[in-house]
mmJSON file of the N, C-alpha and C atoms, coordinates in Angstrom:
{"data_MODEL":{"atom_site":{
"group_PDB":["ATOM","ATOM","ATOM","ATOM","ATOM","ATOM","ATOM","ATOM","ATOM","ATOM","ATOM","ATOM","ATOM","ATOM","ATOM","ATOM","ATOM","ATOM","ATOM","ATOM","ATOM","ATOM","ATOM","ATOM","ATOM","ATOM","ATOM","ATOM","ATOM","ATOM","ATOM","ATOM","ATOM","ATOM","ATOM","ATOM","ATOM","ATOM","ATOM","ATOM","ATOM","ATOM","ATOM","ATOM","ATOM","ATOM","ATOM","ATOM","ATOM","ATOM","ATOM","ATOM","ATOM","ATOM","ATOM","ATOM","ATOM","ATOM","ATOM","ATOM","ATOM","ATOM","ATOM","ATOM","ATOM","ATOM","ATOM","ATOM","ATOM","ATOM","ATOM","ATOM","ATOM","ATOM","ATOM","ATOM","ATOM","ATOM","ATOM","ATOM","ATOM","ATOM","ATOM","ATOM","ATOM","ATOM","ATOM","ATOM","ATOM","ATOM","ATOM","ATOM","ATOM","ATOM","ATOM","ATOM","ATOM","ATOM","ATOM","ATOM","ATOM","ATOM","ATOM","ATOM","ATOM","ATOM","ATOM","ATOM","ATOM","ATOM","ATOM","ATOM","ATOM","ATOM","ATOM","ATOM","ATOM","ATOM","ATOM","ATOM","ATOM","ATOM","ATOM","ATOM","ATOM","ATOM","ATOM","ATOM","ATOM","ATOM","ATOM","ATOM","ATOM","ATOM","ATOM","ATOM","ATOM","ATOM","ATOM","ATOM","ATOM","ATOM","ATOM","ATOM","ATOM","ATOM","ATOM","ATOM","ATOM","ATOM","ATOM","ATOM","ATOM"],
"id":[1,2,3,4,5,6,7,8,9,10,11,12,13,14,15,16,17,18,19,20,21,22,23,24,25,26,27,28,29,30,31,32,33,34,35,36,37,38,39,40,41,42,43,44,45,46,47,48,49,50,51,52,53,54,55,56,57,58,59,60,61,62,63,64,65,66,67,68,69,70,71,72,73,74,75,76,77,78,79,80,81,82,83,84,85,86,87,88,89,90,91,92,93,94,95,96,97,98,99,100,101,102,103,104,105,106,107,108,109,110,111,112,113,114,115,116,117,118,119,120,121,122,123,124,125,126,127,128,129,130,131,132,133,134,135,136,137,138,139,140,141,142,143,144,145,146,147,148,149,150,151,152,153],
"type_symbol":["N","C","C","N","C","C","N","C","C","N","C","C","N","C","C","N","C","C","N","C","C","N","C","C","N","C","C","N","C","C","N","C","C","N","C","C","N","C","C","N","C","C","N","C","C","N","C","C","N","C","C","N","C","C","N","C","C","N","C","C","N","C","C","N","C","C","N","C","C","N","C","C","N","C","C","N","C","C","N","C","C","N","C","C","N","C","C","N","C","C","N","C","C","N","C","C","N","C","C","N","C","C","N","C","C","N","C","C","N","C","C","N","C","C","N","C","C","N","C","C","N","C","C","N","C","C","N","C","C","N","C","C","N","C","C","N","C","C","N","C","C","N","C","C","N","C","C","N","C","C","N","C","C"],
"label_atom_id":["N","CA","C","N","CA","C","N","CA","C","N","CA","C","N","CA","C","N","CA","C","N","CA","C","N","CA","C","N","CA","C","N","CA","C","N","CA","C","N","CA","C","N","CA","C","N","CA","C","N","CA","C","N","CA","C","N","CA","C","N","CA","C","N","CA","C","N","CA","C","N","CA","C","N","CA","C","N","CA","C","N","CA","C","N","CA","C","N","CA","C","N","CA","C","N","CA","C","N","CA","C","N","CA","C","N","CA","C","N","CA","C","N","CA","C","N","CA","C","N","CA","C","N","CA","C","N","CA","C","N","CA","C","N","CA","C","N","CA","C","N","CA","C","N","CA","C","N","CA","C","N","CA","C","N","CA","C","N","CA","C","N","CA","C","N","CA","C","N","CA","C","N","CA","C","N","CA","C"],
"label_alt_id":[null,null,null,null,null,null,null,null,null,null,null,null,null,null,null,null,null,null,null,null,null,null,null,null,null,null,null,null,null,null,null,null,null,null,null,null,null,null,null,null,null,null,null,null,null,null,null,null,null,null,null,null,null,null,null,null,null,null,null,null,null,null,null,null,null,null,null,null,null,null,null,null,null,null,null,null,null,null,null,null,null,null,null,null,null,null,null,null,null,null,null,null,null,null,null,null,null,null,null,null,null,null,null,null,null,null,null,null,null,null,null,null,null,null,null,null,null,null,null,null,null,null,null,null,null,null,null,null,null,null,null,null,null,null,null,null,null,null,null,null,null,null,null,null,null,null,null,null,null,null,null,null,null],
"label_comp_id":["MET","MET","MET","ALA","ALA","ALA","PRO","PRO","PRO","SER","SER","SER","CYS","CYS","CYS","LEU","LEU","LEU","GLY","GLY","GLY","TYR","TYR","TYR","GLY","GLY","GLY","PRO","PRO","PRO","TYR","TYR","TYR","THR","THR","THR","PHE","PHE","PHE","ALA","ALA","ALA","LEU","LEU","LEU","THR","THR","THR","ARG","ARG","ARG","THR","THR","THR","GLU","GLU","GLU","GLU","GLU","GLU","LEU","LEU","LEU","PHE","PHE","PHE","THR","THR","THR","PRO","PRO","PRO","GLU","GLU","GLU","ARG","ARG","ARG","THR","THR","THR","ALA","ALA","ALA","ARG","ARG","ARG","ARG","ARG","ARG","GLN","GLN","GLN","ALA","ALA","ALA","GLU","GLU","GLU","ALA","ALA","ALA","ASP","ASP","ASP","LEU","LEU","LEU","THR","THR","THR","TRP","TRP","TRP","LEU","LEU","LEU","ARG","ARG","ARG","SER","SER","SER","THR","THR","THR","TRP","TRP","TRP","ASN","ASN","ASN","ALA","ALA","ALA","LEU","LEU","LEU","PRO","PRO","PRO","ALA","ALA","ALA","GLU","GLU","GLU","SER","SER","SER","CYS","CYS","CYS"],
"label_asym_id":["A","A","A","A","A","A","A","A","A","A","A","A","A","A","A","A","A","A","A","A","A","A","A","A","A","A","A","A","A","A","A","A","A","A","A","A","A","A","A","A","A","A","A","A","A","A","A","A","A","A","A","A","A","A","A","A","A","A","A","A","A","A","A","A","A","A","A","A","A","A","A","A","A","A","A","A","A","A","A","A","A","A","A","A","A","A","A","A","A","A","A","A","A","A","A","A","A","A","A","A","A","A","A","A","A","A","A","A","A","A","A","A","A","A","A","A","A","A","A","A","A","A","A","A","A","A","A","A","A","A","A","A","A","A","A","A","A","A","A","A","A","A","A","A","A","A","A","A","A","A","A","A","A"],
"label_entity_id":["1","1","1","1","1","1","1","1","1","1","1","1","1","1","1","1","1","1","1","1","1","1","1","1","1","1","1","1","1","1","1","1","1","1","1","1","1","1","1","1","1","1","1","1","1","1","1","1","1","1","1","1","1","1","1","1","1","1","1","1","1","1","1","1","1","1","1","1","1","1","1","1","1","1","1","1","1","1","1","1","1","1","1","1","1","1","1","1","1","1","1","1","1","1","1","1","1","1","1","1","1","1","1","1","1","1","1","1","1","1","1","1","1","1","1","1","1","1","1","1","1","1","1","1","1","1","1","1","1","1","1","1","1","1","1","1","1","1","1","1","1","1","1","1","1","1","1","1","1","1","1","1","1"],
"label_seq_id":[1,1,1,2,2,2,3,3,3,4,4,4,5,5,5,6,6,6,7,7,7,8,8,8,9,9,9,10,10,10,11,11,11,12,12,12,13,13,13,14,14,14,15,15,15,16,16,16,17,17,17,18,18,18,19,19,19,20,20,20,21,21,21,22,22,22,23,23,23,24,24,24,25,25,25,26,26,26,27,27,27,28,28,28,29,29,29,30,30,30,31,31,31,32,32,32,33,33,33,34,34,34,35,35,35,36,36,36,37,37,37,38,38,38,39,39,39,40,40,40,41,41,41,42,42,42,43,43,43,44,44,44,45,45,45,46,46,46,47,47,47,48,48,48,49,49,49,50,50,50,51,51,51],
"pdbx_PDB_ins_code":[null,null,null,null,null,null,null,null,null,null,null,null,null,null,null,null,null,null,null,null,null,null,null,null,null,null,null,null,null,null,null,null,null,null,null,null,null,null,null,null,null,null,null,null,null,null,null,null,null,null,null,null,null,null,null,null,null,null,null,null,null,null,null,null,null,null,null,null,null,null,null,null,null,null,null,null,null,null,null,null,null,null,null,null,null,null,null,null,null,null,null,null,null,null,null,null,null,null,null,null,null,null,null,null,null,null,null,null,null,null,null,null,null,null,null,null,null,null,null,null,null,null,null,null,null,null,null,null,null,null,null,null,null,null,null,null,null,null,null,null,null,null,null,null,null,null,null,null,null,null,null,null,null],
"Cartn_x":[76.415,77.863,77.765,79.151,79.337,80.163,80.541,81.389,82.802,82.983,84.659,84.833,83.541,83.962,84.11,83.541,83.674,85.38,85.862,87.936,87.725,86.543,86.496,86.532,87.3,88.085,86.428,87.313,86.418,86.021,86.734,86.76,86.115,85.844,85.029,83.844,83.108,81.727,82.377,83.203,83.701,84.145,85.407,86.19,84.924,84.074,83.007,81.729,82.173,81.241,82.075,83.158,84.198,83.787,83.054,82.409,81.436,80.62,79.716,79.667,81.115,81.539,81.918,82.132,82.806,82.218,80.777,79.535,79.306,78.954,78.568,79.669,80.946,82.295,82.379,81.726,82.405,80.795,79.827,78.362,78.77,79.449,79.675,80.211,81.873,82.6,82.219,81.791,80.832,79.839,79.028,78.533,79.361,80.101,81.306,81.467,82.207,83.033,81.548,80.647,79.432,79.149,78.932,78.868,80.477,80.995,82.46,82.337,82.265,82.172,81.178,79.657,79.03,79.382,79.835,80.394,81.349,82.049,83.209,82.762,81.401,81.411,80.17,79.687,78.477,79.884,80.602,81.736,82.429,83.02,83.272,82.061,80.97,79.538,79.271,79.913,79.238,79.629,79.462,80.154,81.059,82.187,82.921,82.662,83.093,82.488,84.005,83.197,84.137,84.373,85.872,86.187,86.244],
"Cartn_y":[68.933,68.829,70.041,69.578,70.095,71.442,72.548,73.482,72.966,72.449,71.717,70.738,70.063,69.01,69.865,71.053,71.77,72.579,72.49,72.98,74.045,74.845,75.9,75.486,76.075,75.918,76.438,76.219,76.792,78.387,79.001,80.509,80.894,80.572,81.517,81.707,81.716,82.393,83.571,83.896,85.04,86.32,85.141,86.098,86.934,86.146,86.909,87.716,87.808,88.826,89.407,89.845,90.787,92.076,92.272,93.317,94.021,93.205,93.579,94.015,93.731,93.979,95.153,95.903,97.296,98.225,97.93,99.047,99.905,99.624,100.573,101.542,101.161,101.925,102.689,102.312,103.264,104.66,103.87,104.855,106.007,105.544,106.554,107.343,107.029,107.998,108.799,108.14,109.883,110.219,109.825,111.097,112.144,111.545,112.383,113.25,113.012,113.82,115.147,114.4,115.549,116.257,115.97,117.025,118.111,117.234,118.419,119.19,118.521,119.789,120.776,120.153,121.26,122.617,121.848,122.81,123.497,123.55,124.684,125.403,125.092,126.087,127.133,126.43,127.133,128.406,127.375,128.352,129.437,129.19,130.272,131.675,131.254,131.906,132.923,132.374,133.457,134.068,135.364,136.609,137.308,137.628,137.634,138.078,138.059,138.758,140.191,141.213,142.343,142.181,142.079,141.977,143.397],
"Cartn_z":[116.065,116.096,117.612,118.24,118.987,118.463,118.957,118.595,118.509,119.388,119.335,118.409,118.038,116.741,115.605,115.577,114.559,113.896,115.315,114.911,115.702,116.739,117.695,118.572,119.769,121.269,122.031,123.275,124.017,124.453,124.006,124.176,122.698,121.758,120.808,121.181,121.816,121.961,123.158,123.913,124.491,123.791,122.537,121.324,120.313,120.663,118.939,120.247,121.392,122.001,122.562,122.348,123.177,122.973,121.668,120.821,122.258,121.883,122.728,124.059,124.568,126.064,126.064,125.154,125.425,125.123,124.593,123.587,124.773,125.917,127.263,127.596,127.453,128.114,126.892,125.207,124.25,124.229,125.022,124.7,125.586,127.149,128.362,127.359,126.761,126.259,125.634,124.529,123.906,124.439,125.269,125.928,126.917,127.26,128.107,127.481,126.086,124.997,124.69,125.097,124.252,125.543,126.29,127.689,127.66,127.812,127.421,126.715,125.568,124.395,125.17,125.18,125.733,126.886,127.436,129.284,128.683,127.371,127.371,126.396,125.506,124.958,125.651,126.99,128.042,128.544,128.765,129.634,129.124,127.885,126.965,126.827,127.184,126.229,127.447,128.882,129.655,130.286,130.392,130.326,131.604,131.371,132.443,133.281,134.398,136.008,136.212,136.603,137.01,138.72,138.988,140.351,141.003],
"occupancy":[1.0,1.0,1.0,1.0,1.0,1.0,1.0,1.0,1.0,1.0,1.0,1.0,1.0,1.0,1.0,1.0,1.0,1.0,1.0,1.0,1.0,1.0,1.0,1.0,1.0,1.0,1.0,1.0,1.0,1.0,1.0,1.0,1.0,1.0,1.0,1.0,1.0,1.0,1.0,1.0,1.0,1.0,1.0,1.0,1.0,1.0,1.0,1.0,1.0,1.0,1.0,1.0,1.0,1.0,1.0,1.0,1.0,1.0,1.0,1.0,1.0,1.0,1.0,1.0,1.0,1.0,1.0,1.0,1.0,1.0,1.0,1.0,1.0,1.0,1.0,1.0,1.0,1.0,1.0,1.0,1.0,1.0,1.0,1.0,1.0,1.0,1.0,1.0,1.0,1.0,1.0,1.0,1.0,1.0,1.0,1.0,1.0,1.0,1.0,1.0,1.0,1.0,1.0,1.0,1.0,1.0,1.0,1.0,1.0,1.0,1.0,1.0,1.0,1.0,1.0,1.0,1.0,1.0,1.0,1.0,1.0,1.0,1.0,1.0,1.0,1.0,1.0,1.0,1.0,1.0,1.0,1.0,1.0,1.0,1.0,1.0,1.0,1.0,1.0,1.0,1.0,1.0,1.0,1.0,1.0,1.0,1.0,1.0,1.0,1.0,1.0,1.0,1.0],
"B_iso_or_equiv":[0.0,0.0,0.0,0.0,0.0,0.0,0.0,0.0,0.0,0.0,0.0,0.0,0.0,0.0,0.0,0.0,0.0,0.0,0.0,0.0,0.0,0.0,0.0,0.0,0.0,0.0,0.0,0.0,0.0,0.0,0.0,0.0,0.0,0.0,0.0,0.0,0.0,0.0,0.0,0.0,0.0,0.0,0.0,0.0,0.0,0.0,0.0,0.0,0.0,0.0,0.0,0.0,0.0,0.0,0.0,0.0,0.0,0.0,0.0,0.0,0.0,0.0,0.0,0.0,0.0,0.0,0.0,0.0,0.0,0.0,0.0,0.0,0.0,0.0,0.0,0.0,0.0,0.0,0.0,0.0,0.0,0.0,0.0,0.0,0.0,0.0,0.0,0.0,0.0,0.0,0.0,0.0,0.0,0.0,0.0,0.0,0.0,0.0,0.0,0.0,0.0,0.0,0.0,0.0,0.0,0.0,0.0,0.0,0.0,0.0,0.0,0.0,0.0,0.0,0.0,0.0,0.0,0.0,0.0,0.0,0.0,0.0,0.0,0.0,0.0,0.0,0.0,0.0,0.0,0.0,0.0,0.0,0.0,0.0,0.0,0.0,0.0,0.0,0.0,0.0,0.0,0.0,0.0,0.0,0.0,0.0,0.0,0.0,0.0,0.0,0.0,0.0,0.0],
"pdbx_formal_charge":[null,null,null,null,null,null,null,null,null,null,null,null,null,null,null,null,null,null,null,null,null,null,null,null,null,null,null,null,null,null,null,null,null,null,null,null,null,null,null,null,null,null,null,null,null,null,null,null,null,null,null,null,null,null,null,null,null,null,null,null,null,null,null,null,null,null,null,null,null,null,null,null,null,null,null,null,null,null,null,null,null,null,null,null,null,null,null,null,null,null,null,null,null,null,null,null,null,null,null,null,null,null,null,null,null,null,null,null,null,null,null,null,null,null,null,null,null,null,null,null,null,null,null,null,null,null,null,null,null,null,null,null,null,null,null,null,null,null,null,null,null,null,null,null,null,null,null,null,null,null,null,null,null],
"auth_seq_id":[1,1,1,2,2,2,3,3,3,4,4,4,5,5,5,6,6,6,7,7,7,8,8,8,9,9,9,10,10,10,11,11,11,12,12,12,13,13,13,14,14,14,15,15,15,16,16,16,17,17,17,18,18,18,19,19,19,20,20,20,21,21,21,22,22,22,23,23,23,24,24,24,25,25,25,26,26,26,27,27,27,28,28,28,29,29,29,30,30,30,31,31,31,32,32,32,33,33,33,34,34,34,35,35,35,36,36,36,37,37,37,38,38,38,39,39,39,40,40,40,41,41,41,42,42,42,43,43,43,44,44,44,45,45,45,46,46,46,47,47,47,48,48,48,49,49,49,50,50,50,51,51,51],
"auth_comp_id":["MET","MET","MET","ALA","ALA","ALA","PRO","PRO","PRO","SER","SER","SER","CYS","CYS","CYS","LEU","LEU","LEU","GLY","GLY","GLY","TYR","TYR","TYR","GLY","GLY","GLY","PRO","PRO","PRO","TYR","TYR","TYR","THR","THR","THR","PHE","PHE","PHE","ALA","ALA","ALA","LEU","LEU","LEU","THR","THR","THR","ARG","ARG","ARG","THR","THR","THR","GLU","GLU","GLU","GLU","GLU","GLU","LEU","LEU","LEU","PHE","PHE","PHE","THR","THR","THR","PRO","PRO","PRO","GLU","GLU","GLU","ARG","ARG","ARG","THR","THR","THR","ALA","ALA","ALA","ARG","ARG","ARG","ARG","ARG","ARG","GLN","GLN","GLN","ALA","ALA","ALA","GLU","GLU","GLU","ALA","ALA","ALA","ASP","ASP","ASP","LEU","LEU","LEU","THR","THR","THR","TRP","TRP","TRP","LEU","LEU","LEU","ARG","ARG","ARG","SER","SER","SER","THR","THR","THR","TRP","TRP","TRP","ASN","ASN","ASN","ALA","ALA","ALA","LEU","LEU","LEU","PRO","PRO","PRO","ALA","ALA","ALA","GLU","GLU","GLU","SER","SER","SER","CYS","CYS","CYS"],
"auth_asym_id":["A","A","A","A","A","A","A","A","A","A","A","A","A","A","A","A","A","A","A","A","A","A","A","A","A","A","A","A","A","A","A","A","A","A","A","A","A","A","A","A","A","A","A","A","A","A","A","A","A","A","A","A","A","A","A","A","A","A","A","A","A","A","A","A","A","A","A","A","A","A","A","A","A","A","A","A","A","A","A","A","A","A","A","A","A","A","A","A","A","A","A","A","A","A","A","A","A","A","A","A","A","A","A","A","A","A","A","A","A","A","A","A","A","A","A","A","A","A","A","A","A","A","A","A","A","A","A","A","A","A","A","A","A","A","A","A","A","A","A","A","A","A","A","A","A","A","A","A","A","A","A","A","A"],
"auth_atom_id":["N","CA","C","N","CA","C","N","CA","C","N","CA","C","N","CA","C","N","CA","C","N","CA","C","N","CA","C","N","CA","C","N","CA","C","N","CA","C","N","CA","C","N","CA","C","N","CA","C","N","CA","C","N","CA","C","N","CA","C","N","CA","C","N","CA","C","N","CA","C","N","CA","C","N","CA","C","N","CA","C","N","CA","C","N","CA","C","N","CA","C","N","CA","C","N","CA","C","N","CA","C","N","CA","C","N","CA","C","N","CA","C","N","CA","C","N","CA","C","N","CA","C","N","CA","C","N","CA","C","N","CA","C","N","CA","C","N","CA","C","N","CA","C","N","CA","C","N","CA","C","N","CA","C","N","CA","C","N","CA","C","N","CA","C","N","CA","C","N","CA","C","N","CA","C","N","CA","C"],
"pdbx_PDB_model_num":[1,1,1,1,1,1,1,1,1,1,1,1,1,1,1,1,1,1,1,1,1,1,1,1,1,1,1,1,1,1,1,1,1,1,1,1,1,1,1,1,1,1,1,1,1,1,1,1,1,1,1,1,1,1,1,1,1,1,1,1,1,1,1,1,1,1,1,1,1,1,1,1,1,1,1,1,1,1,1,1,1,1,1,1,1,1,1,1,1,1,1,1,1,1,1,1,1,1,1,1,1,1,1,1,1,1,1,1,1,1,1,1,1,1,1,1,1,1,1,1,1,1,1,1,1,1,1,1,1,1,1,1,1,1,1,1,1,1,1,1,1,1,1,1,1,1,1,1,1,1,1,1,1]
}}}
């Protein structure tokens, strides 16, 4: 039976795959947040330069 015969519309595939579309963005955001956390901790640990 075709999906339309089961009561599913033509957009079912797109809706069920939506989560997978955002996975790369979530991964990139988590990495960016981890990088920013590291940068802040490193920046604060640097000795202050005297002028």
